TIKOL-680167 format. One line per field, with one value per residue: residue number from 1; y, z, x of N, C-alpha, C, O, CB in turn. Coordinates in Angstrom, 1 decimal. Atoms other than C-alpha are relative to their C-alpha. Glycine has a CB too. Layout:
N
i = (NUM_...)
n.py = (Y_...)
n.pz = (Z_...)
n.px = (X_...)
ca.py = (Y_...)
ca.pz = (Z_...)
ca.px = (X_...)
c.py = (Y_...)
c.pz = (Z_...)
c.px = (X_...)
o.py = (Y_...)
o.pz = (Z_...)
o.px = (X_...)
cb.py = (Y_...)
cb.pz = (Z_...)
cb.px = (X_...)
***
This chain:
80
i = (1_2_3_4_5_6_7_8_9_10_11_12_13_14_15_16_17_18_19_20_21_22_23_24_25_26_27_28_29_30_31_32_33_34_35_36_37_38_39_40_41_42_43_44_45_46_47_48_49_50_51_52_53_54_55_56_57_58_59_60_61_62_63_64_65_66_67_68_69_70_71_72_73_74_75_76_77_78_79_80)
n.py = (-0.6_-0.4_-1.7_-0.5_-0.1_1.7_0.9_-0.9_0.8_1.0_0.5_-0.9_-0.1_0.8_-0.6_-0.7_1.2_1.0_-0.2_-0.1_-0.2_-2.0_-0.3_0.5_-1.2_-1.2_0.4_-0.1_0.2_0.1_1.5_-0.3_0.5_0.9_1.4_0.0_-0.4_0.2_-0.4_0.6_-0.9_0.0_0.0_-0.3_-0.4_0.0_0.2_-0.3_0.7_-1.2_-0.4_-1.0_-0.1_-0.4_-1.3_0.0_0.2_0.3_0.4_0.6_-0.4_1.1_-0.6_-1.1_1.0_-0.6_0.6_1.5_1.3_0.5_0.1_1.1_0.8_-0.1_1.6_-0.6_0.6_0.9_1.0_0.0)
n.pz = (-1.8_0.3_-0.6_-1.0_0.1_1.2_-1.7_-1.6_0.3_-0.5_-1.5_-0.4_0.5_-0.5_-1.4_0.6_0.4_-1.3_-1.2_-1.6_0.4_-0.1_-1.6_-0.4_0.0_-1.2_-1.2_0.2_1.4_-0.1_0.5_1.8_1.4_0.4_0.6_1.0_1.6_-0.3_-0.6_-1.0_0.1_-0.8_-1.0_-0.4_0.5_0.0_1.0_-0.9_0.8_-0.4_0.3_0.2_0.5_1.0_-0.4_-0.9_1.4_-0.6_0.2_-1.2_0.3_-0.4_-0.5_1.5_0.4_-0.7_-0.6_-0.3_0.4_1.8_0.8_-1.3_0.3_0.9_0.2_1.5_-0.7_-0.1_-0.8_-1.9)
n.px = (1.0_0.5_0.3_0.3_1.8_0.4_-0.2_0.5_1.6_0.2_0.4_0.6_0.7_0.7_0.5_1.6_0.2_0.0_-0.6_-1.2_-1.5_0.2_-0.8_-1.1_-0.3_0.2_-0.5_-1.2_0.4_-0.9_0.7_0.7_-1.0_-1.0_0.9_1.0_-1.4_-1.6_-1.2_-1.0_-1.1_-1.0_-0.1_-0.2_0.8_1.6_1.3_0.8_0.9_1.1_1.1_0.5_1.0_0.1_-0.3_-1.4_-0.7_-1.4_-0.7_-1.4_-1.0_-1.3_-0.7_-1.1_-0.9_-1.5_-1.0_-1.2_0.6_0.0_-1.3_-0.6_0.7_1.1_0.2_1.2_1.6_0.6_-0.5_0.7)
ca.py = (91.4_93.3_97.5_99.0_100.5_96.6_95.2_98.5_98.1_94.5_94.6_97.6_96.2_92.5_94.3_96.3_92.4_90.2_91.0_89.4_90.0_94.1_93.5_91.2_93.6_96.6_94.4_93.3_94.0_92.8_88.6_90.0_90.5_87.5_84.6_86.4_87.4_86.1_88.8_88.8_92.7_92.7_92.6_95.6_97.7_99.3_98.7_100.4_99.6_102.5_103.0_105.9_107.3_109.1_112.2_112.0_111.7_111.0_112.1_110.7_112.4_110.6_111.8_114.5_113.3_115.5_113.6_111.6_109.1_108.5_108.6_106.1_104.1_104.3_101.1_101.0_101.5_99.2_97.0_96.2)
ca.pz = (81.0_81.2_81.4_84.3_82.3_80.2_84.7_86.3_83.4_84.1_88.1_87.7_85.0_87.2_90.9_88.7_87.9_91.2_94.2_96.8_94.0_94.4_98.5_98.5_97.0_99.4_102.4_101.1_97.5_97.3_97.8_95.3_92.7_93.3_93.3_91.1_87.8_89.6_89.8_92.7_93.8_96.0_100.1_99.9_97.7_99.0_97.5_98.7_96.7_97.3_96.4_94.5_95.0_92.7_94.3_94.9_92.5_93.9_93.0_93.1_93.5_92.8_93.7_92.3_90.0_91.9_94.5_96.5_97.2_93.9_92.5_95.7_94.3_90.9_88.9_84.7_85.2_84.9_86.7_90.4)
ca.px = (99.4_96.2_95.7_95.2_91.4_90.7_91.1_89.3_86.2_86.1_85.9_83.2_81.4_81.3_80.6_77.1_76.9_77.2_76.6_78.7_81.0_80.7_80.8_83.5_85.1_84.1_85.3_88.3_89.0_92.4_90.7_88.1_90.1_92.4_89.5_87.1_90.0_93.0_94.9_97.3_98.3_101.4_101.5_103.0_100.1_97.1_93.9_90.7_87.8_84.6_81.2_79.9_76.6_74.5_75.1_79.0_82.3_85.8_88.7_91.9_95.2_98.2_101.4_103.8_105.8_108.9_108.3_110.8_108.0_107.5_110.7_111.9_109.0_107.9_106.7_105.5_102.0_99.8_102.1_101.3)
c.py = (1.4_1.4_0.0_0.4_-1.0_0.2_1.4_0.1_-1.3_-0.7_1.1_-0.9_-2.3_-0.1_0.6_-1.9_-1.5_0.9_-0.2_-0.3_2.0_-0.2_-0.8_0.4_1.2_-0.1_-0.3_-0.1_-0.8_-1.8_0.4_-0.5_-1.4_-1.7_0.2_0.2_-0.5_0.8_0.2_1.5_-0.5_0.7_2.3_1.8_0.8_-0.3_0.5_0.5_1.3_-0.2_1.8_0.6_1.5_1.4_0.4_-0.3_0.0_0.2_0.0_0.7_0.2_1.0_0.6_-0.8_0.6_-0.6_-1.0_-0.8_-1.2_0.0_-1.3_-1.5_-0.4_-1.7_0.7_0.0_-0.7_-1.6_-0.1_-0.3)
c.pz = (-0.6_0.3_1.0_-0.6_-0.3_2.2_0.1_-0.5_0.8_1.4_0.1_-0.2_1.1_1.6_-0.8_-0.2_0.8_0.8_1.4_-1.0_0.8_2.2_0.5_-0.4_0.7_0.9_-0.3_-1.5_-0.1_-0.5_-0.6_-0.9_-0.2_0.0_-1.1_-1.5_0.0_-0.1_1.4_0.4_1.6_2.1_0.1_-1.3_0.8_-0.3_0.8_-0.8_1.2_-0.8_0.0_-0.3_-0.9_-0.4_0.1_-1.7_1.1_-0.9_0.0_-0.7_0.4_0.7_-0.9_0.0_0.5_1.4_0.6_-0.1_-1.3_-0.7_0.3_-0.7_-1.4_-0.7_-1.6_0.4_-1.0_0.2_1.1_0.8)
c.px = (-1.6_0.1_-0.8_-1.7_-0.4_-0.4_-1.2_-1.5_-1.5_-0.3_-1.1_-1.1_-0.9_-0.5_-1.6_-0.8_-0.7_0.1_0.5_1.4_0.7_0.1_0.9_0.9_-0.2_0.9_1.1_0.5_1.5_-0.4_-1.3_0.1_0.7_-0.7_-1.2_1.2_1.3_1.2_0.3_0.7_0.9_-0.7_0.0_-0.8_-1.2_-1.1_-0.6_-1.4_-1.9_-1.0_-0.9_-0.6_-0.3_0.2_1.4_1.2_1.4_0.7_1.1_1.5_1.5_1.5_1.4_0.8_1.2_-0.5_0.5_-0.3_0.0_0.9_0.8_-0.9_-0.2_0.6_-0.5_-1.3_-0.3_0.4_-0.5_1.4)
o.py = (2.0_1.5_-0.7_0.0_-1.0_1.0_1.0_-0.1_-1.2_-1.8_1.2_-1.2_-2.7_-1.0_0.0_-2.0_-2.3_1.7_0.6_-0.9_2.5_0.4_-0.7_0.2_1.6_0.8_0.5_-1.2_-1.9_-2.2_-0.6_-1.5_-1.9_-2.8_-0.7_-0.8_-0.4_0.5_0.0_1.7_-1.1_1.6_3.1_2.7_0.2_-1.4_0.5_1.7_1.3_-0.6_2.6_1.0_2.4_1.9_1.6_-0.4_0.5_-0.4_0.5_0.7_0.7_2.1_0.2_-1.7_-0.2_-0.6_-2.2_-1.7_-2.3_-0.3_-2.0_-2.6_-1.5_-2.5_1.8_-0.8_-0.8_-2.7_0.6_-0.3)
o.pz = (-1.6_1.4_1.1_0.1_0.1_2.7_0.6_0.2_1.3_1.6_1.3_0.7_1.2_2.1_-0.3_-0.2_0.5_0.9_2.3_-0.7_1.6_2.9_1.7_0.4_0.9_1.2_0.3_-2.1_0.1_-1.6_-1.2_-1.4_-1.4_-0.5_-1.7_-2.3_-0.9_-0.1_2.2_0.1_2.6_2.3_0.6_-1.6_0.7_-0.6_2.0_-1.0_2.3_-2.0_0.9_-1.4_-1.2_-1.5_0.5_-2.9_2.3_-2.0_0.9_-1.9_1.3_1.3_-1.8_0.7_0.2_2.2_0.2_-0.7_-1.6_-1.8_-0.4_-0.8_-1.4_-0.5_-1.8_1.2_-2.1_-0.2_1.3_2.1)
o.px = (-1.6_0.6_-1.8_-2.7_-1.6_-1.3_-2.3_-2.5_-2.6_-0.9_-1.3_-1.9_-2.1_-1.1_-2.6_-2.0_-1.5_1.0_0.6_2.4_1.5_0.9_1.1_1.8_1.0_1.7_1.9_0.3_0.9_-0.4_-1.8_-0.3_0.7_-0.3_-1.8_1.2_2.2_2.4_-0.6_1.9_0.5_-1.5_-0.8_-0.1_-2.2_-0.6_-0.3_-1.6_-2.3_-0.8_-1.3_-0.6_0.5_0.3_1.6_0.8_1.4_0.5_1.7_1.8_2.3_1.3_2.2_1.2_2.2_0.5_0.3_0.3_0.2_0.5_1.4_-0.4_-0.8_1.5_-1.0_-1.9_0.2_-0.1_-1.5_1.4)
cb.py = (1.7_-0.6_0.9_1.0_0.9_-1.9_0.0_2.1_-0.8_-0.2_0.1_1.4_0.5_-0.9_1.5_1.3_-0.2_-1.2_0.5_-1.9_-0.1_1.0_0.0_-1.0_0.2_0.0_-0.9_-0.8_1.6_0.6_-1.3_0.8_0.8_0.1_-0.7_1.2_1.7_-0.9_1.1_-1.3_1.8_1.3_-1.2_-0.8_-1.1_0.4_-1.5_1.1_-2.6_1.5_-1.0_0.3_-0.3_-0.3_0.2_-1.9_1.4_-1.4_0.0_-2.2_0.7_-1.0_-0.7_1.7_-0.3_2.1_0.3_-0.4_0.4_0.5_1.3_0.8_0.3_1.7_-1.0_-1.1_1.0_0.2_0.0_-1.7)
cb.pz = (1.4_0.2_-0.9_0.5_-0.9_-1.3_1.3_0.4_-1.2_-0.3_1.4_-0.5_-1.9_-0.3_0.9_-2.2_-0.3_0.1_0.1_1.7_-2.4_-1.0_1.1_-0.2_-0.7_0.9_0.7_0.8_-1.0_1.4_1.3_-0.7_-0.1_1.2_1.2_0.4_-0.3_-0.6_-0.6_-0.8_0.0_-1.2_0.3_0.6_-0.6_-0.1_-0.5_0.9_0.3_0.0_0.7_-0.3_1.0_-0.3_1.2_1.7_-1.6_0.5_-0.3_-0.1_-0.1_-1.9_0.9_0.2_-1.6_0.1_0.5_1.0_0.1_-0.9_0.5_2.3_0.5_-1.2_1.2_-1.5_0.3_-0.9_0.1_0.5)
cb.px = (2.0_-0.6_-0.7_1.2_-0.8_1.9_2.4_0.9_0.4_0.6_1.4_0.0_0.7_0.6_1.3_0.1_1.0_1.1_-0.2_-0.3_-0.2_-2.8_-0.8_0.1_-0.4_-1.2_-0.7_0.6_-0.2_0.6_-0.2_0.1_1.3_1.3_-0.9_-1.3_0.6_0.3_0.4_1.3_-0.8_1.2_1.3_1.2_-0.2_-0.4_-0.6_0.7_0.4_0.4_-0.4_0.1_-0.7_-0.8_-0.7_0.0_-0.4_0.3_-0.1_0.3_-0.4_0.6_0.0_0.9_0.0_0.3_0.2_0.6_-1.1_-0.6_1.0_-0.7_-0.9_0.1_-1.4_0.0_-1.3_-0.6_1.2_-1.5)
***
C-alpha cells in the first residue's frame, strides 16, 4: 500500500507537469486520482483539491483526537 506522503508527492508532481491532470484534479479530484493513478477513494470520503497561490498557505486542522466523530470513524492512517 502506498503511503499518504508518497501519494501526495506523486499527485503534486503530476499536477505541476500535466496541466490537463491539474485541471481535472481541481474540478473532480476523485476521478482524477482514479484515472491517472488507479487510486479509488470511497464515496464516504470527501476529497477537495485546492491550489495555493504564491502568497497563500492553507492550514488543515484535523478532528480533535477527543472528538466523538473521530472515535466512531477512526481508521488506520494511510488507508482510505
